[in-house]
N, C-alpha and C positions, 0 to 999 in steps of 0.2 A: 220513750220519745227522746230524741236528741234535740239540739237547739240550733241547727244550722240555719233555720229561717225564723228564729225567734223574733217576735215583734214586727214581723212583716205581714203584709196583706197581699193575697194573691187572688186574681180573678181568672178563672179557668173556663174558657169557652169550649164546649164539647166535653163537659165533665161527666156526662152519662155514658152508659155502655149500650151497644147495639143489641145486646142479648145477655143471657145469664153468663156470669164470669167477669173477667177483668179486661176492659178495653184500656187503651193508652191514656185517655183523658181521665177516666175514673181512677185508675191506679195513680196517676200523677197528682190529682186533687188530694187523695188520701195520703200520699207520700209527703206532699207539701205540709199538710196538717200535722203529720207525725213528727215533722221537723220544726214545729212551732208556729207555722203560719196560720193566720185566720184566712179562711177560704170562701170565696163566693163561687158556688157551683152553678154554672150556666149551661143550659142545654135547650134545644128546640122542644124536646119532650119533657114536660114538667115532672113526670114520674121518675124519669131517669136521673134528673138533677136531684130530686128529693132522695132517691135511694143513696146516691153518693154522699150527700150531706148528712143523711141519717147515720151512715157508717162512721163518718168523722165524729159526729156528736156522741155516738155510742162508745167511742174510744176515749171520750173525755176531752176532745178538742173542739174548736170553734168553726162553725160553717153555717152558711145559709144557702138555700136553693132559689133560683129564679129562672124562669123560662125566657128565652130570647131567640130571635131569628137573625142569624148573622148576615142575611141578605138585605136586611132593612136597617138603615142607619138609626131611625128613631127607636127601634127595639134595643139596639146596642147602647144608645144614649141612656135609655131607661135603666138598663142593667148596671151601667157604670155609675149613674147617679145614685142608685140604691146602694152600691158598694161604698161610695163615699159617705152617704148618709149613715150607713151602719158602722163602718169601720174607720172612716175619717181620712183614708189615703189608699193608694194602690201602689205597691212596690213591685209586684210581679204581674205581668200580662202573659198568659199562656194560651196560645191558639192551637187547638187540637181538632178543629172541624175540617172534614174533608169528604169528598165525594168521588167515587169511581164509576165512570161510564165506559163500558167496553165499546169497541169499534174504532177503526181508523177514520181519517178525515172524509173518505168517500161515503162510508156507511153511516157515519154519525150525523144525526140531524142537528140543525142549528139550535134548537131548543135545549137539547141535552148538552151541547157544547157550551152554550151560554150559561147553563146552570152550573157547570163545572167552574167556569170563570168566576161567576158570582160568589160561589161558596169557597173554592179553594184559595183563590188569591183575593177576591173581594172581601172576604172575612178579615184578612190581615190588614187590608187598607182601612176598613171601617173601624175595627177595634183599635188600631193604632191611632187613627184620627181622634177617637174619643178619649183614649187613655193617656197618650203622650202629653197633652197639656197639663194634666195633673202631675205627671212625673217631672215635668219642667218646673212647676211651682214648688215641688218637693226638693228639687235638686238632684234627682236621679231615679233610676229604676232599672228593672231587667225585663226584657222581652224574650220569650222562648217560643218560637214557631215550630210546629211539626210539619216537616216536608216529607220527603220519601227518597229512598235510593233511586226511585224512578226519575228523580230530578236530574240525575247525572248518568244513568245507565238504562239501556234497553233491558227490561226484566222478563221479556218473553210474552207479556200480555198485550193484546191489541187495544190499548187505551190511550189514544192520541191526546185527548183533552187532559188526561191526568198527567202524562209526561210534561206537557206544555205548561200547565198551571203550577205544578210542583217546582219546575225549573224557575218559574216566576217567583215563587215563594222564596227560593234560595237567594235570588238577587235582590228582591225587595228587602230581605233581612239585612243583606250587606249595605244597601242604600240607607236604611234606617240607622244601622250601626255607625256608618261614617258621618252622616249628617248630625247625629246627636252625641257623638263620642265626647266632645268637650263639655257637654251638658250633664254628664254623669249617667247617661242612659246607655245601657248595653243591649245589644240585640244579637241573638244567635239562633240557629235552627238545628233541629235534630232530623236526620234522615234515617228513619227506621227501614230495615231490610225486610226479610220475611219473618213476620211476627204472628204468633198464634193468638189471635183475638177473636171475639164473637163476630166482628165485622167481616172477616174473610169468608165466613160461612154464608153470608148474605150477598157479598159482592164479588167473590172470587170463585166460589165452589162450582159455579155453572160452567167454568172453563175446563172442568174435568169430568170424567165418567162417573166418579163417585167421590164422596168426602174422603174416603180412605186413600184413594189415588192422589187427591190433592195434598193431603198431609205427607204422604210418602215422597211425592215429587218435590215439595217445598223443603222438606228435611234434607233431601239429597243435594239440593243446590247450595246449602249452607256449608262452608268449609268446616264448621264445628260439628256437622252431622245432624243438626237439629235446628228448628226455628227458635227465635227468641220469644220472650213473653212480655206482656205489657209492663211488668216491673222493670225490665231492662231499659225501656224508654223512660219510665218514671224516675229512675235513679239518675239518669243522665240529665233530666230536666231539673231535678233538685240541685245537682252540682252547678249547672249553668245559671240557675236563679240565685244561688247563694253567693256570699262574699268570698268564698273560696275561688270563684271565677272572676274576681274583680278586675283582672287585667286581660280578660278574654272577651272579645267582641268581634262580630262579623264572621263567626265560624259556622260552617255547615258540617255538623258532626255525624258521620255514619255510625249507626248502632245496628250492626248487621252481621255480626259474627265473622267479619272479614270478607264478606261477599263482594264488596266493591274492589277488592284486590284481585279477584279471580276473573279469568276469561270465560268462566262458566256462569256468568251472572244471569243469563237468560233462563226463563222457565222452559 
């Protein structure tokens, strides 16, 4: 274990994984702990949060699991209150919750559109509302939001609500960064490109004839010739949360193997 986050407390929303293997939130929670942070692992699914926390504890680090629904303010308030009760402070807020609904604005029903708004951008609003007051009292903190390359590029998938809400995450991050810069609170976001996580097999695979076709197509779209992995996102999050990034705020960082530079960004 290194000490880049020594003595810091992190609350990770979306700390579980959508299936076996490593999702972005799960990897980030474990990476934070390996760098010395105490981690509150928050997920809608209690077992998913428990799995991540148990990995952290099994490695000799400190974590606790709690279930919360990011669409409900009182649920987030309870998770934040428990974090303060257990660890005394919150230095890092990490937002990893996201939802993908396929379809353009004509085909997409209003309920699914609203669900994307409530989860993708609503989660950033609600967690920031609950955590920032604690960071202000402490004299600072770091917020890392997970956005997407879809916030700035057409990726080839017909998910209007995802494009719109992830673009909102980008600018919401900038707004937070600017408003609280003089208060010692930094806010940055990560825009993952094509990452091979358990989630894509649930939310993306249906766009292809087979899983094999999906993997081959997504690999080909990456300039490096292969998709990234959850740890690529996690390592970026560690850096942005650490004091190594103390003069970095308001940044929307692509973690995409260079895909944002290519005219072949679409699937």
